[in-house]
C-alpha positions, -999 to 999 in steps of 0.1 A, spaced: -2 -1 1 30 21 11 43 18 -27 13 23 -44 14 59 -24 45 68 -35 38 57 -71 8 78 -72 33 105 -53 54 103 -80 33 100 -107 17 138 -100 53 151 -91 63 140 -129 31 160 -140 43 190 -119 74 191 -137 61 185 -173 34 210 -169 61 238 -157 85 230 -182 59 234 -206 51 268 -192 88 279 -192 86 275 -233 56 290 -241 62 299 -276 75 267 -286 51 247 -267 25 268 -292 44 261 -323 47 218 -315 12 217 -306 3 230 -342 10 201 -361 -15 178 -339 -43 209 -337 -41 208 -376 -43 167 -378 -73 162 -354 -89 194 -371 -89 173 -405 -99 138 -390 -124 150 -364 -140 173 -388 -141 154 -418 -158 128 -394 -182 155 -378 -188 168 -415 -192 136 -427 -215 121 -398 -241 151 -400 -244 152 -438 -253 115 -434 -275 119 -404 -293 148 -425 -293 130 -460 -309 101 -440 -337 123 -424 -343 136 -458 -353 102 -467 -376 98 -438 -404 99 -457 -395 63 -468 -404 46 -439 -379 27 -413 -386 -11 -420 -407 -6 -447 -410 -34 -481 -422 -18 -513 -436 -43 -536 -436 -21 -571 -428 -26 -611 -391 -3 -609 -365 -17 -589 -347 11 -573 -314 1 -584 -306 -18 -617 -284 -45 -619 -267 -69 -645 -273 -67 -678 -313 -74 -675 -328 -58 -707 -350 -28 -704 -378 -37 -721 -384 -64 -696 -389 -30 -668 -411 -14 -694 -435 -50 -700 -442 -54 -663 -476 -52 -650 -482 -26 -624 -492 -34 -585 -527 -33 -587 -555 -29 -558 -567 -65 -564 -532 -79 -554 -525 -51 -528 -560 -68 -507 -546 -101 -515 -514 -95 -500 -533 -72 -467 -551 -111 -467 -522 -132 -467 -491 -115 -449 -481 -128 -421 -449 -110 -410 -458 -73 -413 -468 -46 -390 -488 -29 -415 -496 -28 -454 -509 0 -475 -511 8 -512 -507 42 -527 -506 65 -555 -490 99 -558 -496 127 -583 -468 159 -577 -469 195 -588 -509 199 -587 -532 233 -575 -556 230 -548 -582 260 -546 -604 271 -515 -622 304 -533 -603 332 -542 -576 312 -523 -547 285 -541 -515 268 -535 -494 251 -564 -469 226 -564 -487 205 -543 -482 162 -537 -517 146 -538 -515 106 -523 -542 84 -527 -536 59 -494 -555 34 -475 -568 28 -441 -531 9 -435 -511 39 -446 -508 54 -408 -495 20 -395 -464 21 -419 -460 58 -417 -458 79 -388 -488 106 -399 -488 131 -369 -523 153 -365 -520 186 -352 -557 191 -358 -587 168 -367 -584 128 -372 -573 102 -393 -597 85 -423 -621 57 -412 -626 22 -425 -657 34 -438 -645 64 -459 -612 45 -472 -635 17 -484 -663 38 -495 -641 62 -515 -655 94 -497 -642 130 -508 -627 136 -474 -589 150 -471 -558 154 -444 -539 183 -457 -506 195 -447 -496 227 -425 -484 250 -460 -519 237 -476 -540 247 -446 -520 281 -441 -520 287 -481 -561 283 -487 -577 290 -449 -552 305 -432 -577 322 -407 -602 300 -386 -611 262 -384 -603 245 -417 -617 214 -408 -650 207 -421 -639 231 -449 -644 219 -485 -612 224 -512 -614 219 -546 -584 193 -560 -586 184 -594 -624 199 -602 -638 178 -573 -648 194 -542 -633 177 -508 -645 181 -467 -609 182 -448 -609 164 -421 -574 170 -401 -541 187 -408 -508 173 -403 -483 186 -383 -458 206 -395 -425 189 -405 -406 220 -422 -378 216 -442 -351 192 -450 -312 192 -462 -326 181 -496 -355 195 -500 -371 159 -508 -409 161 -502 -423 165 -468 -458 162 -451 -465 202 -450 -467 203 -493 -490 170 -493 -527 162 -496 -543 127 -482 -572 110 -502 -587 80 -498 -576 58 -525 -607 49 -541 -611 91 -544 -580 89 -559 -590 63 -588 -622 89 -597 -598 119 -608 -569 94 -622 -566 60 -635 -540 33 -612 -531 -3 -622 -526 1 -658 -494 5 -683 -507 44 -690 -520 51 -656 -503 67 -620 -481 40 -606 -493 23 -578 -471 7 -547 -478 -14 -517 -461 -7 -488 -454 -36 -460 -439 -31 -428 -418 -57 -413 -410 -67 -378 -386 -51 -357 -367 -85 -353 -368 -83 -385 -341 -54 -395 -324 -61 -429 -362 -76 -441 -352 -108 -450 -380 -129 -437 -406 -105 -450 -389 -104 -484 -396 -140 -491 -427 -141 -479 -436 -114 -504 -417 -127 -533 -441 -158 -530 -472 -146 -524 -469 -119 -554 -453 -151 -576 -484 -172 -569 -511 -142 -573 -498 -137 -611 -496 -173 -618 -458 -177 -622 -440 -209 -626 -407 -220 -606 -386 -212 -638 -401 -179 -648 -382 -143 -635 -402 -125 -615 -422 -97 -628 -424 -75 -602 -394 -56 -576 -389 -58 -538 -371 -25 -529 -362 -16 -489 -359 18 -477 -325 7 -463 -310 4 -497 -308 40 -499 -294 44 -463 -270 12 -476 -255 30 -502 -252 66 -485 -238 50 -457 -212 29 -479 -203 63 -496 -192 81 -463 -171 54 -455 -151 61 -483 -155 97 -473 -142 89 -441 -115 68 -449 -102 94 -471 -99 115 -439 -84 92 -418 -51 98 -441 -55 134 -447 -57 137 -409 -26 113 -405 -4 131 -424 -9 158 -403 -6 137 -373 29 129 -387 40 160 -388 28 171 -356 43 140 -339 78 147 -355 76 182 -343 63 170 -310 96 140 -309 118 171 -318 111 195 -295 115 166 -267 141 154 -280 155 192 -274 140 193 -240 162 163 -232 190 176 -243 185 211 -225 174 203 -192 201 171 -189 218 186 -165 188 189 -144 178 154 -147 215 144 -133 209 162 -100 174 150 -96 187 109 -106 219 118 -80 191 128 -52 172 98 -55 148 101 -87 139 67 -103 139 64 -138 104 61 -145 100 94 -129 124 108 -155 107 85 -181 65 98 -166 82 138 -167 93 135 -204 62 110 -215 38 136 -196 49 164 -211 48 150 -251 16 134 -241 2 170 -223 14 184 -256 -6 164 -281 -33 165 -258 -39 199 -259 -30 203 -294 -60 175 -301 -82 199 -278 -76 231 -295 -90 209 -327 -116 201 -311 -124 235 -304 -120 246 -338 -145 219 -351 -168 228 -323 -164 268 -334 -167 260 -372 -202 234 -371 -225 260 -345 -215 287 -380 -217 261 -407 -254 251 -386 -282 259 -407 -322 252 -402 -321 231 -434 -287 215 -424 -278 211 -384 -240 198 -378 -231 187 -346 -196 172 -325 -206 140 -315 -191 123 -279 -178 93 -297 -157 117 -323 -146 138 -294 -136 107 -274 -118 96 -308 -103 129 -312 -88 128 -276 -78 93 -279 -60 97 -314 -38 128 -297 -28 108 -265 -17 82 -283 1 106 -312 20 118 -273 29 92 -265 46 75 -299 60 109 -299 73 110 -265 83 76 -254 114 73 -271 129 107 -259 114 101 -228 132 66 -227 165 82 -232 163 105 -207 156 81 -185 184 61 -190 213 90 -185 243 83 -163 239 111 -137 270 117 -131 276 124 -169 243 141 -170 254 167 -136 287 173 -157 268 183 -189 267 222 -194 
């Protein structure tokens, strides 16, 4: 126990010596930590930018839903040399196929069919709004997607099945058409037909890349949508079946296999026939985004490591100079009973302190830039993980840069060291 107390005392004594030495050479200290500052700035700056960009991009694709499988005509990515005309000749997903899947699929938390028509003009008296996206949906749409309502209610099953002319509108649509007063029960005109407003969706705001949000959307029952636009035909508006999978099937493999079998059965495909439909996952885009940013992060590591290498050599050089300048003092300390590890810790702590302080400076610059560059549409945040990584990397650089000078100092002969002028 007494030996441990002596070790701790010598540990802090070594740290105090290192701090005093650095304070006496402020200019040299600042110059030596610049390389580490730049290195950490580059690495953590790249990681912070990449993490923030990836987060904002993925949030921009939230309208696709989480853990959702899409049954439709077109795939989201084309693989191999599959002839384009085979895609063209594929039938669109029909309402009859949706009802078949709804009745038979077992591995799902919700299922819906929807069709979209974009860039519409919606009117209410003398007021109008352009660029609105209209979606025809079924009752299960709220189970597949998050559709928070700020005022009013969602569709009833009767309204969905009978195709009544009722509509859910986004906050921007409500503000443009009915800026004052209660919007519930008011009638708006969509493609020449009157629809009664039953609810207003909560405001979502703009996203990073301008992807659609519910603020400029209107939702009507799927059967009401089909009164205005043809769906499920070769020339009509494409309908898509969205199926939400279970949380314990994150890759949707079980759901994908089930949907594949049911769709092939419904379309009467033989075992050797190719599937004439596509199964797309919302995670496909996230996976592609993650792969791209992994490559960017790797490049950031390479650039940052070059800067850290320069900073490490700078610290090592300064430490060798420091050992030479304090050789006489080292001799006196050792003649008074200082152990080798006391001298080693003294110089090693000095190198680590230099490097970590430089790392903190780099992190501080990243934090300041993140706050300056952040905006409502694009938030940049310095994560705890990146802060820890920056400090650890800086500490490792300090250890690698200072270990050899510290070993050299600890092995000096006290008699020879005292004679050094």
